[in-house]
N, C-alpha and C positions, 0 to 999 in steps of 0.2 A: 504493499500500500504506500502511496505517496504521503509525504510528511511535509505540512506547511508550517514554517517557523516564522513567528512574528518578531522581527528583530530590528525595527526601525524607529522605535520610540527614543525620546530624549534620555530617560532614565536619570532625571535630575537629582533624585535622592541618593544616587550612587556616585555621580560624577562630582568633580570639584567645581564645575561651571566654566572652567577655562576653555576658550575656543580650540577646537581640535581634540578635545578629550575623546577617548574611545567610547562607544555606546556600551550600555550595561552588559549585553551578551558577550562582550569581549573582555570583561574583567576576569582576571586569572583566579583559577582554583587549582593549586598545584601549578604544573607547567603548561597547562592548557586553559583556554577561556571557557567560560560557562556554556557557550553554544556548542563547543566541542563535546562537552560532557552529555549535553542533551542528545546530540546526534549520535553518540556512541551508544546511548541507551537504546535508541530506536534500531540502530544497526544491529545491535546484539540480537534482537528479535527478528532480524531478516528485512527490516524496512530501511532501504538504503537510497531511495529516490527523494531527494530533498528539494523544497521550493522555498528559498529565503526571501521574505518580504522586507526589502531594504527601505531605509529612510535616512534618518540622521546617522552619521558616521559610516555610511555604506562603504567608504574606501577602506576603512580599517578591516572590515570583514572580508572584502575581496582581497586585500593584500595577504591577509592571513593564509587563505586557502591557495592563492596564486603562488605564494612562497612557502608552501607547507613543507615542513621537515619531519619526515617519518621517524628519524633517528631521536627525536625529542622524547617520544613515548614508546619506542619499541627497541628491543635488543637487536644487536647486529654484530657482524663479524667483518673486520677490516683486513684485507689481504693485498699487499702491495699497492696500497693507496685506494683500492676499490672496496666499496661497502656493500655487503650483502645482509639484507634485512632478514631477521628471523621471524618476523610478523609485520603486518601492516595495519593501519587504521582505516585509511579512506581509499585504497586502491580500487575498491569495488563500489564506491559511492558515485551517484549522479547528482550534481548540485546545480540548480537553476538559480541565478542571481537576478532578481526582478526588482527595480526601483518602483515602490508604491507610494511615494510621496513622503514629504517631511512631516506634515501635520495630519495625515490621514488617521482616522480611528481604525481600530483593528478590524471592524467589519468591512470597512472600505478597502483595507489592504487585502483582505480575503477575496473580495469582489474582483480586485485588479489582477489576481493570479488564477482566476478560474480557468482560463484557457489552457493554462499549464497542467491542469489536472487530466487533460486528455478525455474528459467525460467519465472518468472513474466514478462509480456510484458511491463507494466508501473511500474515505481518506482520513488521515490523522492531522491534528493541528496542536500547536504548542506555543507558549509565550517566550520560549528560549531563555528563560532565566530562573526556572524552578527545577530542582532536582528531586528525584523520588526513586523508590524501589518497587513501585506499584507493579503488579503482574500484568503487563500489557497484553499478552495472549488471551488471558481470561476477560479482561476488559473488552477486548474486540469480539470475543466469541459471545458474551452476554449481549453486547449491543446488537450484533448481527441476528441473534436469535429473537431479540425483543421486537424488531421492526420499527423502532423509534426513529426519530429524524435526527437526533443528536444525543451524545452521551458526554458527561464530563466527570472527571474524578472529583469527589468532594472529600474534604478532610476536616477534622476538628480545628477550631481556632487555635493559633499558636501564640497569641499574645499572653503576656504575664499579668494582665489586669485581672481584677476581681469584680464579679457582679455583686452588688449589695441589694438585699431585700429590705425595703424600707416601709414601715408601717405608717398609718395615717398620722400618728403623733410624732413621727420622726424617729421612732425607735427602730433599731436594726434587728431583723428577724433572722438573718443569715448571710454568710459570706461564701461565695462559690468562685473558684478560679474559672475563668472564661473557657479554658480548655476542657473543663468537666461539665460544661452546660450542654444541653441537648441541641447543639447547634452545628451547622456544617457550612463551610465556605468553598468557594470555587478553587479547585486545585490547579487549574491551568492546563490539564491534559484532556484533549477532546478526541472523540471519534465522531465523524460527521457524515451525513449523506448529502447528496446534491440538493436535497430538499431545503437545506439551511439558506440556500441563495434566494428562495422565495420569500424569506422573512427579513432580509437585510436591505434596507433602502439605501440609495446613494448617500454616502457619508455616515452610514449607520455603524452600530457596534454589534460585535458578535454575541455578546452575552446579554446586554440590555435590550437589544432589538430581536436578533435571531433566536437565541435560546429562550428569552422570555416568551416570545410568541408561540414557540413550540411547547413550552410549559403550559400555556393556557389551553392548548389543544390536547394536553396529556401525552405529548410526543417527545418529552425530554427525559432521558434516563440518567440517574445518578449512580455512580460507582463509589461507594464509601471505601475509604482506605485509611486505616489507623497505623500503617507502617511508617517508614521513613518518608518525610516530605519537608523540604526546606525551600522557602522563598529567598530572593536575594534582592530585596527592594531597597536595602540600606547598605552602607559600608560595613556596619557592624555585623550584619548577617553574612556578608561576603567573607569578612575576616574570619568569622566563626567556622564557615566551611573550609577555608583555607587552612586553618589550625587543625580541624578534624582530618583533612587530607594528610597533613604532615605527620600526624601521629598514627596513621594507618586505619582511621575510622572512616571508611568509605562505602557505606551501605548502598549508595546510589550507583556505584560502579559494578552493576550486576554482571558485567562481562568478566570481571576479575574472579568470579566464583568457579568458573570452569577449571577443571583439572586438566593439566596438559597430558595428552595421550602420547607417550613415548618421547623421544628426543626431537627437539626442533631442528628443521633444516632451513637453509636459506630460501626465501620465497621470492626475493626480488633484488636486483642489483641496481644500486644508485651510484651516480657519479659523485 
């Protein structure tokens, strides 16, 4: 299935605000940017056709892939100056780079890449800045069986705030962490049908317009996930992910769980 990634927003809470700052999906977690981690997640499950909805900072994303260095995240053998990779990240990926506007809402970005879906009935979509270990095959299977028009991962709120139960006289009847409330928020991982385009007007939003209209018709499916899920809306959240990566706590890197079957042999020679 094709994967649409929304990576054209300003990401102002992540950037310093200086002209030329890289967009949020290009912020590093370990040696690779966020967008790479998201794409590796999908590729692990066999979805390697990507459509990037570009906007602000498009040149940073293009340059990263045009000058991609496989040796940064893969083991390799060097013999006589020639490098032989023991594995590759993106050799089998197809990536379409599509400028979808600097100010476009996410729904409008999706509308502008519709032709690149080649008429596929089902496709995947993602904000390109959220990491998870959600079981994608199960999510897709449930969605396909449901016949719904769209599906989204929903997760418990991650805020550290508390909800306060206040009586009429101002007395507090209870204090409950937001994360323990019976609430769910949009997790940013979608499985969609072409039907979604019937509900997004020009300049519209994917969730507020498209998903909201499907919900009114009972055609929006939620996939609750209580496992690992981390957004990167702020520098603090990105730093926390980077620190987790450094200490080897990387549940979102589902591809690392596979055990190697026998010795690895060179798979590609690079100059």
